[in-house]
Residue, then its C-alpha position, 0 to 999 in steps of 0.5 A: m406964225s408968231d411975230d415974236i419969233a425972229i428966227s427958227f433953226v431947223v436941224p435935220a438929223y438922221n443917225e447924228e448922235k455923235h455930232l448933234a450935241r456940238a451943233l445945238t450947243a453952238i446954235l444956242a450959244e449964238t442965240r444967247r449972244v445975240g439975244c434975239a427971239a429964236e427957236v431951235i427945232v431938230v427933226n429926227n429923221a428916221s434915226t435908229d440911234a440915240t439922236g432923238d435922245v440927244a436932242a431931247s436932252f436939250p430943254e430949249v430944243i423942240v423935237v419933231d419926228e419925221p419917219v420918211k427918210g430924206l433931207v428935203q422931207a426933214r427940212r419940210a417937216g421942220y419948216l411946217r413946225a417952225s414959227g419964225q420969220l426967218i428959217a435957218n437951215v443948219d445940218a446936224d454936223t454943222i457948227v455955226t461960228e461966233g458972230w454968225l447969227g449977228r451977221v444974219m440978222a444984220e443982213f436981213e434987216r438992211g436988205p428988205r428984198l433979201v430972201a435968202l442968205s448963205g455961206p461956205y463950209i470950212y471942213y474941220d477934220v480934213s487935210k490941208r490939201t483937201r481944204a485947199a481943193v474945197r476952197a478952189f471949188y468954192v472959188m469956181g462956184y462963186g463965179f457961177y453964182v455971179l454969172n447965174r444971179f447977175v448976168l443970166r438971172s437964172g438962179s443963185l447959190l445956197q450951201g445946203g446946211n448953212f443958209v437962212v431963208r425968209r419965211t414969206a419967200l418960202e411960202q411964195i414959191g411953194g416951199y421945198n421941192p419933193k422932186f429933190s431928196f438930197y443932191g441939188e436941193d439947195t440949187d433948186l431952192a436958190r433958183r426958185l427963190n431968185a425969182v422972188g428976191g435976192v439970194k446972196f452967197t457970201f464968204g463972210l458967213p462961214a460955218l464949220s462942218s465935218g468932211r466925212r463925206l469927202q473922206e468917204e467918196g473922195v474930193l474929185r468925185i464929190g466935186l463932180r457930183y455936186s457940179m452935175n447936180f448944180v447944173w441939172a437943178t439950175y437948167r433942167k429943174r431936176p436932180f442929176t442923180d437921186a441916189w446918195i451914199d449913207i456915210r453914217h456908219 
């Protein structure tokens, strides 16, 4: 690990040629705005489209190929290549908002026991009704976050694709859990990190994201599936379901 790199962005990307450039442009704009030493790593995760070419078109970006398809496998490959003190996990269809990185650096600087930080998604391409349903889901999830972190002390809450973790804490818990491939991976990570330090979820760290999975599967079905995997990952330490629908047509 290099002490010169403050934060490493890890962007897993499977067939994301349509969304990746916008995500990388937003990340690079934030790193220039804040001026901290940062690196951006795209993990080309068994893509069959031009994802790798899009990533390589950004000279500042490091491209890592991970042939084993899976979100956790891609996150792990990026983490192993990263050299930053903080690891920012940002999905390829996620757009960090202006001020995102400044808030991250400030939170970790003033909270030495903070090991992970996360915020919600704002879906930019769905209807107002869907956005309202998502907000209600987050309010409910925040209640469970408070209960699990501060009362039961059994876990916490991370939004996969919009969270930052301290490298030393990730090393302390043994990295990413290979039992999880997609659903519940963020909850499992939050549970294990919560045992070694503070895992904070705040509405003050939003990121924009595509709502294509919501549109593909439906809000109620997605809400139920995420809820069940949250419970299973927190209390049974395994995913409720291993299968997920490929939405990248």
